[in-house]
N, C-alpha and C positions, 0 to 999 in steps of 0.2 A: 503494500499499500503505500510505504513510504516513495518508494520508487515510481509512482505513479504521479504523486505529488510532484517529488523532481520536476517530471517527464513534464508537468502540465505547466509548471513555474517557468521554467527554462524554455518553453516552447512561448508563451507569454512574453517573456522579456525577447525572445529574437524577434517575434512579430512587432512588437512597439518600437525595437532600435530600427525594423528594415523601413519600417514605416516610415519613421523621422528620418532616416539617413535619405531613403530615396527621394521624399520628396525636399529634404533642402540640399543634398550633395548633388544629386543626379539631375543633369543637365538636358538628359536626351529628351526630345517630343515623345517619344513612342512611348515614355512611361508616364506622361503627365496625369494621365487618367487611371493609373494606374492604382487599385486597392488588393490590400492583402488580407487575403480571408480567413485564413486558416494556417496555424504551423503545427504538424504531427512530429514526434521525436522517433524514433526509433528505440527498442528497447535499451540498446547499450550506449545510445545517445551520441553515435557517430553520424547519424544521417538527419537533417530536418527536412522534412517535404515541405513545402512551401506554396500554398494553394493560391494563386493569383487570378486577378478578374480586370478587363478594363470596364472602367464606367461607363464610357462611351465608346462606342466603336466597336465593342467586342463581338457583334454580329458578322464583320468582316474578319474573313478566313486569315486573309494578308494582313491583317493589323495587330491579328494574335499572335500570327507566325513572326511580325517583326517586331513585337514587344516582347516576346519568348525570348527570341535569339539575340536582344539587348540586353536579357537578365541572365543568358547565360554567361555571356561575355563579360558582364559584370561581376557574376558571381565570386570570384574571386576576392576582389576590392570590396566587396560588402561583406565577406566571411572575416576579411583582418580588420574592418570595423566592427562588426560584431565581437570579436574577439577580447577587446578591451572591455565590454560590458558584461559579460559572461564570468569573465576570472577562471578559465577552467584552462587546465593542462591541452587537451585534447579539443578543439574547436571544432563543432558537426559541421561536416558537408552539408552546402545548402544546394538543393536540386527543387527546381522549382518547376510548378504544374498549374497548367490552366485553368481554373474551376468554371466547368460547363454547363454546372447544374442551373446558376440564376437564369441562364440563357435559355435552357431546355426549358425551365417553367414557363417563360415568357412567351416562348412559341405553343406549349400544350394551353396556356391561357389564350392564345391567339387563334388555336385549332377548335377550341371549345367554344369560343364567341361566334367564330365562324358556322360551328354546326348550330347554336342555337338560332343565329339569324336566319338558315335556312330552314331550320324545323317551324318557325314562326311563318315564313312564306309560305312554306308546304300549307300550314294551317288555315292563313288568310287566300290561300288558292279555293282549300277543298269547302271552304265556309261559303265561299262565292261563286261555286258549282250548283247548278241548279239540281235536284235530285229529279232521277228519271222515273 
């Protein structure tokens, strides 16, 4: 249980530091709308899986690809900047993953709204048809 608490605390520290560091220090316009959603640590604390999302433009595959490429290039420097905040002998490797969950939820909502509109139109059409 203590290991789980340590992992969560470490993940929170990494998330907070990366959010501040990317917003303040990284001048890459591809990362301007980047949001860090969650950080998950492996059991041995050697890898931090950082889930990120673009707040706007995330539906564009090329924008996501460019943002992820920029993060991959910046990962060693970001890891070094996180090292000071963690005070650990071995700093976790940062692996960035795009979080598509919110984009998928938005798309599902759009599809459900479209289905509701179609059903309403069909119902209206059936109500207008004279019975034979």
